[in-house]
C-alpha positions as CSV (number, residue, x, y, z in Angstrom):
1,M,-129.0,120.7,-13.6
2,Q,-128.3,116.9,-13.9
3,I,-129.5,114.7,-16.8
4,T,-129.6,111.1,-16.8
5,L,-131.0,109.0,-20.1
6,F,-132.4,106.0,-19.1
7,L,-132.2,103.4,-21.8
8,L,-135.3,100.6,-22.2
9,K,-134.2,97.4,-22.2
10,K,-136.4,95.0,-24.2
11,D,-136.7,93.1,-20.7
12,G,-138.4,96.1,-18.8
13,S,-135.1,96.9,-17.0
14,T,-133.1,100.1,-17.5
15,A,-129.4,101.2,-17.7
16,A,-128.5,104.9,-16.3
17,I,-126.3,107.0,-18.6
18,S,-125.7,110.3,-17.1
19,L,-124.5,112.8,-20.0
20,P,-121.1,114.0,-19.6
21,S,-121.7,117.7,-20.4
22,T,-123.9,120.2,-21.4
23,V,-123.8,119.5,-24.7
24,A,-123.9,116.0,-25.5
25,V,-123.5,114.7,-29.3
26,I,-125.4,111.5,-29.7
27,G,-124.2,108.9,-32.8
28,R,-122.6,106.6,-34.5
29,R,-119.1,108.4,-34.5
30,Q,-116.7,107.1,-31.9
31,D,-116.2,110.9,-31.0
32,C,-119.5,111.5,-30.1
33,D,-120.4,112.1,-26.3
34,L,-122.7,109.0,-26.4
35,S,-121.5,106.5,-29.0
36,I,-124.1,104.2,-30.6
37,P,-122.7,102.0,-33.5
38,L,-125.8,100.6,-35.2
39,S,-126.3,101.6,-39.2
40,V,-129.7,103.2,-38.4
41,I,-127.9,105.8,-36.1
42,S,-126.2,108.6,-38.2
43,R,-122.9,109.4,-37.8
44,K,-123.8,113.0,-35.6
45,H,-127.6,112.0,-35.0
46,C,-128.8,114.2,-32.5
47,E,-127.8,116.9,-29.5
48,I,-128.6,117.5,-26.4
49,N,-128.2,121.0,-24.9
50,A,-128.9,121.9,-21.5
51,D,-128.9,125.2,-19.6
52,Q,-130.3,126.3,-16.8
53,S,-134.0,126.9,-17.6
54,K,-134.3,123.9,-19.9
55,L,-133.3,121.0,-22.3
56,M,-133.5,120.8,-25.7
57,V,-132.9,117.9,-28.6
58,R,-132.0,119.3,-32.0
59,D,-131.7,116.5,-34.7
60,L,-129.0,116.4,-36.6
61,H,-130.3,115.7,-40.2
62,S,-130.3,112.7,-39.3
63,K,-131.4,109.8,-42.1
64,N,-133.8,107.9,-39.7
65,G,-135.3,111.0,-37.6
66,T,-135.1,111.8,-33.4
67,F,-138.3,110.9,-32.0
68,V,-140.1,112.6,-28.8
69,N,-142.8,110.7,-27.4
70,G,-143.2,109.0,-30.9
71,E,-143.3,112.4,-32.6
72,R,-140.5,113.1,-35.5
73,I,-138.7,116.6,-34.3
74,E,-136.4,118.8,-35.7
75,E,-135.8,120.4,-32.2
76,T,-138.1,120.6,-29.1
77,R,-137.3,120.7,-25.8
78,L,-137.4,118.0,-23.0
79,N,-139.2,117.4,-20.0
80,A,-138.7,114.9,-17.1
81,G,-140.4,111.4,-18.4
82,D,-139.7,112.4,-22.1
83,Q,-138.8,109.6,-24.4
84,L,-136.0,110.2,-26.8
85,R,-135.8,107.5,-29.8
86,L,-133.0,107.2,-32.3
87,G,-133.9,103.8,-34.2
88,P,-134.5,101.3,-31.9
89,V,-132.9,102.5,-28.9
90,T,-135.3,104.5,-26.3
91,F,-134.5,106.5,-23.5
92,V,-136.6,108.2,-20.6
93,V,-135.3,111.4,-19.8
94,Q,-135.0,111.9,-16.1
95,I,-134.0,115.7,-14.9
96,D,-132.9,116.5,-11.4
97,G,-134.2,112.6,-10.5
98,I,-137.4,112.9,-11.9
99,P,-138.7,110.7,-12.9
100,T,-137.6,108.3,-10.4
101,E,-135.5,105.6,-11.5
102,T,-138.2,103.1,-9.8
103,D,-141.3,105.0,-12.1
104,I,-139.2,104.4,-15.4
105,T,-138.7,100.8,-14.8
106,G,-140.8,98.5,-16.8
107,V,-141.9,101.7,-18.8
108,E,-142.8,100.6,-22.7
109,P,-141.2,102.7,-25.3
110,M,-143.8,104.6,-27.4
111,E,-143.2,103.4,-31.2
112,P,-142.6,106.3,-33.7
113,I,-144.8,107.2,-35.9
114,R,-143.5,107.8,-39.8
115,V,-145.1,109.9,-42.2
116,S,-143.9,109.7,-46.0
117,L,-143.5,113.0,-47.6
118,E,-145.3,111.2,-50.6
119,D,-147.9,110.0,-48.6
120,K,-150.2,112.4,-48.9
121,T,-152.9,110.3,-46.7
122,D,-150.6,111.0,-43.5
123,R,-151.1,107.0,-42.7
124,P,-148.5,106.2,-40.3
125,K,-145.6,103.8,-41.0
126,Q,-143.6,101.7,-38.3
127,E,-140.3,102.1,-37.8
128,E,-138.1,98.6,-38.2
129,D,-136.8,97.2,-35.5
130,H,-133.0,97.2,-35.3
131,F,-132.8,96.1,-31.6
132,D,-131.2,92.9,-32.1
133,E,-128.8,94.5,-34.1
134,F,-128.1,97.1,-31.6
135,A,-127.3,94.3,-29.0
136,K,-125.0,92.1,-30.9
137,D,-123.2,95.2,-31.7
138,L,-123.2,96.6,-27.8
139,K,-119.7,95.3,-27.3
140,D,-119.0,98.4,-29.2
141,V,-120.6,101.2,-27.6
142,K,-118.7,103.5,-25.5
143,L,-119.2,107.7,-24.2
144,G,-117.0,109.4,-26.1
145,G,-114.2,112.3,-25.2
146,S,-113.7,112.7,-21.9
147,H,-116.1,110.6,-20.0
148,T,-114.7,107.0,-19.4
149,A,-117.6,105.0,-18.2
150,E,-118.6,101.9,-19.8
151,F,-122.2,101.8,-21.5
152,P,-124.3,99.3,-19.9
153,D,-125.2,95.8,-20.6
154,I,-128.7,95.9,-22.2
155,T,-128.5,92.5,-23.6
156,G,-128.6,90.1,-20.6
157,D,-127.0,86.7,-20.0
158,D,-128.8,85.3,-22.8
159,L,-126.9,86.9,-25.8
160,N,-123.6,87.3,-24.1
161,P,-122.2,83.8,-24.0
162,Q,-119.0,84.9,-22.6
163,A,-120.5,86.6,-19.4
164,P,-119.8,85.1,-16.2
């Protein structure tokens, strides 16, 4: 099973990130398989586990939660085309080439719905947008472990004045 996470950029384009192994930890720590150095991302935020028949994601007791298709999860199965959101960062899950990159380009990220435990009316609360913080810190993002690929630029030239 070939798993690729497509980062949804604010301009509607995408950036592909292949998972380095069948079990990948995503978090703020540099030793995570996918490191995202944002304060809203927990040190070890979530784990993606792929076997031959299914792809699972499990929240690792993150402070701000892991969301699949807008719903906060503890553990759930990921399907092709699902949106995985950690803080301001949204990925679309591609499994064995489905959906295609063309189908993913231009997809709008689903907003997560947050329900406070103290709020008995179950009114949804919108998560703060920390994407600009992520864009500023992007120069420090890298894949950990034995994976040596650089995290793709999602900021565009307007946020990176040193870009050629």
